[in-house]
C-alpha positions as CSV (number, residue, x, y, z in Angstrom):
1,M,0.2,-25.3,31.8
2,A,-4.1,-25.3,31.7
3,S,-6.0,-23.1,30.3
4,I,-9.6,-21.9,30.4
5,P,-10.1,-23.6,26.8
6,D,-8.8,-26.6,28.8
7,E,-12.3,-26.5,30.8
8,P,-15.7,-27.5,29.8
9,Y,-17.2,-24.7,27.4
10,R,-20.3,-22.5,29.0
11,G,-23.0,-21.0,26.8
12,A,-25.4,-21.3,24.1
13,I,-23.7,-23.2,20.2
14,G,-26.5,-23.5,17.7
15,D,-29.7,-22.6,18.9
16,L,-31.8,-22.5,15.9
17,R,-34.3,-20.0,17.5
18,A,-32.2,-17.4,17.1
19,L,-33.0,-17.4,13.3
20,Q,-37.0,-17.7,13.7
21,Q,-37.4,-14.2,13.9
22,P,-36.3,-10.9,11.8
23,G,-32.3,-9.9,13.1
24,L,-33.7,-6.8,15.2
25,E,-36.3,-9.0,17.3
26,T,-33.9,-11.4,18.0
27,F,-30.9,-9.3,18.6
28,R,-33.2,-6.9,21.2
29,R,-34.1,-11.2,22.6
30,Y,-30.7,-11.2,23.5
31,I,-30.3,-7.6,25.1
32,Y,-33.6,-8.8,27.2
33,G,-32.2,-12.2,28.3
34,D,-34.8,-14.6,26.4
35,L,-32.3,-16.1,24.3
36,P,-29.0,-17.5,26.4
37,A,-25.5,-16.0,26.1
38,P,-23.1,-17.7,23.2
39,P,-19.5,-19.3,24.5
40,I,-17.5,-15.5,23.5
41,W,-19.9,-13.7,25.6
42,R,-19.4,-15.5,28.7
43,L,-15.6,-15.5,28.7
44,T,-15.2,-12.0,27.9
45,G,-17.8,-10.5,29.5
46,M,-18.6,-8.7,26.1
47,L,-23.2,-7.9,26.1
48,P,-24.7,-6.5,23.5
49,T,-27.0,-3.0,25.3
50,E,-28.9,-1.4,22.3
51,A,-30.6,-2.5,19.1
52,G,-32.1,-0.3,16.1
53,L,-32.9,-1.1,12.4
54,G,-29.2,-1.1,11.1
55,K,-27.4,-0.5,14.5
56,A,-26.2,-2.4,17.3
57,T,-24.1,-1.7,20.7
58,Y,-22.1,-3.9,22.6
59,S,-19.5,-3.3,25.7
60,M,-16.9,-5.2,27.0
61,P,-15.6,-5.2,30.7
62,V,-11.7,-4.6,30.5
63,T,-10.4,-7.5,33.0
64,P,-6.6,-7.9,34.2
65,W,-7.3,-11.0,32.0
66,L,-6.5,-9.1,28.5
67,A,-3.7,-7.8,29.3
68,D,0.1,-9.4,28.6
69,G,2.5,-10.3,31.5
70,T,3.7,-6.4,31.5
71,G,0.4,-4.9,31.8
72,I,0.0,-3.7,28.2
73,Y,-3.4,-3.8,26.4
74,W,-2.4,-5.2,22.8
75,G,-4.8,-3.6,19.9
76,G,-6.3,-6.9,18.8
77,I,-8.6,-6.2,22.0
78,Y,-10.3,-4.0,19.9
79,A,-11.1,-6.3,17.1
80,L,-12.1,-9.1,19.8
81,L,-14.7,-6.7,20.4
82,A,-16.0,-4.9,17.5
83,D,-16.5,-7.8,15.3
84,A,-19.7,-8.6,16.9
85,P,-21.3,-5.2,16.9
86,L,-20.3,-4.7,13.4
87,A,-22.0,-7.8,12.2
88,S,-25.1,-7.7,14.5
89,A,-25.9,-3.8,13.1
90,I,-26.3,-6.0,9.6
91,W,-28.0,-8.3,11.1
92,T,-30.7,-6.3,12.5
93,T,-31.7,-5.3,9.0
94,L,-31.8,-9.0,7.8
95,P,-35.1,-11.3,7.4
96,A,-35.7,-14.5,9.8
97,G,-33.7,-17.4,8.5
98,K,-30.7,-15.3,7.5
99,V,-26.8,-15.9,8.5
100,L,-23.8,-13.9,8.9
101,T,-20.1,-14.5,8.2
102,T,-17.4,-12.3,8.6
103,S,-15.3,-11.8,5.1
104,E,-12.8,-8.8,6.1
105,L,-12.6,-6.4,9.2
106,N,-10.6,-3.4,9.4
107,M,-9.4,-1.6,12.5
108,C,-7.3,1.1,13.6
109,F,-6.4,1.8,17.1
110,L,-6.2,5.2,18.1
111,R,-5.6,5.2,22.1
112,P,-4.4,2.5,24.3
113,L,-6.5,0.8,27.1
114,S,-5.1,1.6,30.4
115,E,-5.8,0.5,34.0
116,S,-8.2,3.4,34.4
117,T,-10.4,1.7,31.5
118,R,-13.4,0.2,33.2
119,N,-15.1,-0.6,29.7
120,M,-15.4,-0.6,26.4
121,V,-18.2,0.5,24.3
122,A,-18.8,-0.4,20.4
123,R,-21.5,1.4,18.3
124,A,-22.1,0.3,14.7
125,A,-23.9,1.5,12.0
126,T,-24.9,-0.3,8.5
127,V,-23.3,1.0,5.7
128,H,-25.0,-1.3,3.2
129,S,-27.2,-4.2,3.3
130,G,-27.7,-6.3,0.1
131,S,-29.0,-9.5,-0.3
132,Q,-25.4,-11.0,-0.2
133,V,-22.9,-8.5,1.0
134,G,-23.4,-6.2,3.9
135,L,-21.1,-3.2,5.0
136,S,-20.5,-1.5,8.6
137,T,-18.5,0.3,10.5
138,V,-17.7,0.8,14.3
139,Q,-16.6,3.3,17.1
140,I,-14.9,2.0,19.9
141,T,-15.0,4.7,23.4
142,D,-14.1,4.2,26.9
143,Q,-16.7,4.6,29.8
144,D,-16.2,8.1,29.8
145,G,-16.8,8.3,26.1
146,R,-13.1,9.2,24.4
147,T,-12.8,6.9,21.2
148,L,-10.2,3.8,21.5
149,A,-10.5,2.8,18.2
150,F,-12.3,2.7,14.4
151,G,-13.1,-0.5,12.5
152,S,-15.3,-1.5,9.5
153,T,-16.3,-4.3,7.9
154,R,-17.8,-6.5,5.2
155,C,-20.0,-9.4,5.9
156,L,-21.4,-12.4,3.3
157,I,-25.3,-13.2,3.9
158,A,-26.6,-16.6,3.3
159,D,-29.4,-17.8,3.8
160,F,-30.4,-20.3,6.7
161,P,-34.2,-21.4,6.3
162,V,-36.1,-22.5,9.8
163,D,-39.6,-23.2,10.3
164,P,-40.8,-20.1,13.0
165,Q,-43.2,-22.5,14.6
166,E,-41.1,-25.3,15.6
167,K,-40.4,-25.9,18.8
168,F,-36.9,-26.0,19.5
169,E,-35.2,-27.1,23.2
170,E,-32.7,-25.1,24.5
171,P,-28.9,-25.6,24.1
172,D,-27.0,-27.7,26.7
173,L,-25.4,-24.5,28.3
174,G,-22.8,-26.2,30.3
175,P,-22.0,-26.0,34.2
176,S,-23.0,-22.8,36.1
177,D,-19.5,-23.4,38.4
178,P,-16.6,-21.9,38.9
179,T,-18.5,-18.4,37.7
180,D,-17.9,-17.1,34.2
181,P,-14.1,-16.7,33.1
182,F,-13.7,-12.8,32.9
183,L,-15.7,-12.6,36.4
184,R,-12.4,-14.7,38.4
185,D,-9.2,-13.3,39.5
186,S,-6.6,-13.5,36.7
187,P,-3.6,-15.9,36.9
188,A,-0.2,-13.4,37.8
189,S,2.1,-13.7,35.4
190,N,5.6,-15.3,35.2
191,F,6.3,-13.2,32.0
192,C,9.7,-11.8,33.1
193,D,10.9,-9.6,36.2
194,L,9.3,-5.8,35.1
195,K,12.6,-4.3,36.8
196,K,14.9,-5.6,34.2
197,L,12.5,-5.6,31.0
198,G,14.5,-2.6,29.9
199,K,17.9,-4.4,29.7
200,Q,16.9,-7.7,27.9
201,T,16.8,-8.1,24.0
202,P,13.1,-8.9,23.3
203,I,14.4,-12.0,21.2
204,E,16.0,-13.7,24.0
205,L,13.2,-12.8,26.4
206,Q,10.4,-14.1,23.8
207,Q,13.1,-18.0,23.5
208,V,13.1,-17.9,27.2
209,T,9.3,-17.5,27.6
210,I,9.0,-20.5,25.2
211,D,11.5,-22.6,26.4
212,E,10.1,-22.3,30.4
213,G,6.6,-22.0,29.2
214,R,6.1,-18.7,30.9
215,T,2.5,-17.2,29.6
216,H,0.5,-14.2,29.9
217,P,-2.9,-13.6,31.5
218,V,-4.7,-12.9,27.8
219,W,-2.9,-16.6,27.0
220,Q,-4.4,-18.6,29.9
221,L,-7.5,-17.1,29.1
222,T,-7.8,-18.3,25.3
223,G,-4.8,-21.0,25.0
224,Y,-2.9,-18.9,22.6
225,R,1.0,-20.3,22.9
226,A,3.9,-19.1,20.9
227,R,6.0,-21.8,19.5
228,E,8.4,-20.8,17.3
229,I,10.6,-17.2,17.6
230,D,13.2,-16.0,15.5
231,D,14.4,-12.4,13.7
232,G,11.3,-11.1,12.3
233,Y,9.4,-14.5,12.7
234,C,6.4,-15.9,14.8
235,K,5.0,-18.8,14.9
236,S,2.1,-19.6,17.5
237,T,-1.0,-21.6,18.1
238,I,-4.0,-21.6,19.9
239,P,-7.0,-24.0,19.8
240,S,-10.4,-24.3,17.8
241,S,-12.2,-24.1,21.3
242,P,-16.0,-24.0,21.8
243,W,-15.0,-21.3,23.6
244,F,-14.4,-18.9,20.9
245,S,-18.3,-19.6,19.7
246,L,-20.2,-16.9,19.1
247,G,-23.4,-19.4,18.6
248,S,-22.5,-21.4,14.8
249,F,-20.1,-24.2,15.1
250,S,-17.6,-21.6,13.9
251,I,-14.8,-19.8,15.8
252,Y,-15.5,-16.5,16.1
253,G,-13.7,-14.0,13.9
254,G,-12.6,-11.1,16.5
255,L,-10.7,-14.3,18.8
256,L,-8.8,-15.0,15.5
257,A,-8.0,-11.1,14.4
258,W,-6.6,-10.9,18.1
259,A,-4.5,-14.0,17.8
260,A,-3.4,-12.9,14.2
261,D,-2.8,-9.2,16.0
262,M,-0.7,-10.7,19.0
263,T,1.7,-13.0,16.5
264,M,2.4,-10.3,14.6
265,G,3.2,-8.0,17.4
266,A,5.6,-10.8,18.2
267,A,7.5,-11.1,15.1
268,V,7.8,-7.1,15.1
269,Y,9.2,-7.3,18.8
270,S,11.6,-10.0,18.4
271,T,13.2,-7.1,15.8
272,L,13.7,-4.8,18.8
273,P,17.0,-3.9,20.4
274,A,17.3,-4.1,24.2
275,G,15.3,-1.2,25.9
276,D,12.2,-0.7,23.0
277,L,8.5,-1.4,22.8
278,F,6.2,-1.2,19.6
279,A,2.4,0.0,19.6
280,T,0.1,-1.6,16.7
281,L,-1.8,0.8,14.7
282,D,-3.7,-0.5,12.7
283,M,-4.9,-4.5,11.2
284,H,-6.3,-6.0,8.8
285,I,-7.9,-9.3,8.0
286,R,-9.3,-11.3,5.5
287,F,-11.3,-14.5,5.9
288,I,-10.9,-17.4,3.3
289,R,-12.8,-20.1,5.1
290,P,-14.6,-21.0,8.9
291,A,-12.3,-22.6,11.1
292,S,-14.9,-24.9,12.6
293,I,-14.6,-25.5,16.7
294,D,-13.4,-28.6,18.0
295,S,-10.9,-29.2,14.7
296,G,-7.8,-29.6,16.5
297,D,-5.1,-26.6,16.8
298,L,-5.0,-23.4,14.5
299,T,-1.5,-22.3,13.4
300,L,-0.2,-18.7,13.3
301,T,2.7,-17.4,11.3
302,G,3.8,-13.6,11.7
303,K,6.4,-12.7,9.5
304,V,7.9,-8.8,9.1
305,H,8.1,-7.3,6.1
306,H,9.2,-3.8,6.6
307,R,11.5,-2.7,9.3
308,G,11.6,1.2,9.2
309,R,13.5,3.0,12.3
310,Q,9.7,4.2,13.2
311,L,6.9,1.5,11.5
312,R,7.4,-1.6,11.2
313,V,4.6,-3.9,8.7
314,A,4.0,-7.4,9.3
315,S,1.5,-10.4,8.0
316,C,0.4,-13.2,9.9
317,D,-1.4,-16.1,8.1
318,I,-3.7,-18.6,10.0
319,D,-4.1,-22.1,9.0
320,N,-7.0,-24.8,10.6
321,A,-5.0,-28.0,11.5
322,E,-5.4,-29.6,7.9
323,G,-3.2,-26.8,6.3
324,K,-5.7,-25.0,5.1
325,R,-5.9,-21.1,5.0
326,V,-8.3,-19.6,7.0
327,A,-7.6,-15.8,7.2
328,M,-4.5,-13.2,5.7
329,T,-4.0,-10.3,8.0
330,T,-1.9,-7.8,7.5
331,G,-0.7,-4.9,9.7
332,S,1.6,-2.0,11.2
333,A,3.1,-1.1,14.2
334,L,5.4,2.2,15.9
335,V,8.3,1.4,17.4
336,I,8.5,3.3,20.5
337,P,13.0,3.8,21.5
338,G,13.1,3.1,25.3
339,G,9.7,2.3,25.8
340,A,10.7,-0.6,27.7
341,R,13.3,1.1,30.0
342,M,10.1,3.7,30.8
343,L,8.5,0.6,31.9
344,S,11.3,-1.2,33.9
345,E,11.2,2.1,35.6
346,G,7.8,2.2,37.0
347,Q,5.8,4.7,33.9
348,K,2.7,3.3,33.1
349,P,2.0,1.5,29.9
350,E,-1.1,3.6,28.6
351,E,1.4,6.7,28.9
352,I,4.2,5.2,27.4
353,I,2.1,4.3,24.0
354,A,0.0,7.6,24.4
355,S,3.1,9.7,24.3
356,A,4.7,8.0,21.3
357,T,1.4,7.7,19.2
358,A,0.5,10.8,19.8
359,R,3.5,11.7,17.2
360,K,3.1,11.4,13.7
361,P,5.1,8.5,12.0
362,R,8.2,9.8,9.6
363,S,8.0,8.3,6.7
364,D,10.8,5.1,5.9
């Protein structure tokens, strides 16, 4: 089944004009629309809205494209947004001719997204900006100011000298028709009959999903696919699409963090009995090397390492098409007994997750 990454990408990649001025000036040019948006912004609708020295704010609409087939928005969506303002906050402190790469990203998920969450706002602030390393933190809220997630990052800083006087041509921005993906109607999900979800064993449902090529809206947006499933194990792939560029020739780290969370979550889900759900609590991803765009599919391997009554701990390794390690991730999830049954009975996903996460997990 075709997905958005099968379409020609749109947005600016390799625009050297972004390096001709200090980071704060360049970031403000993006806000004012003087520089064209990179592909990941065009894909998701994330946009920078405010900038100051050592500070950056982004917003991103919460659309049905970001949900799974049951209407649940997984915690990795927060990481998808957070990586951009975290890096941008550090970038605003840098002179011209500097580039950043995310080395490490940590996220704690506090509240679930819901159908009433129209917009996420991520406000990042720099903690340290040195000659080679930068640190920053981010708080994500909804449109009403409720805190949804908190995160931090470590970025590596490198020189990329560019002549500030040279006249560079605007890069090819791709087609303008149809409209950007996040603005389109999301596809209908064929994942499962929600009324029967509470009676289905998760691993059997996952296997049917693979065998029959079923999908979720967020899979259609990203081209992500689960390929193998076993008890406490999931292997999946995601294309190295130019759609996932934040302006460089590498895949945006926040997209990889989202995919890792999805894979760890699938591994956790496979360990649950019929009727149960889970909610991701946190994640930590370390980036080892850049994942180049148009370099073949990336493979994600998720495994569950701890199976407590309430808490599951999992990991995910991400490898490029050559088999080289791109990133390593760990995360934890809270088991929600009866969550799938409540969902099939018509209770809203955010109510189920919120009630479960409000209780402190017991030590297993």
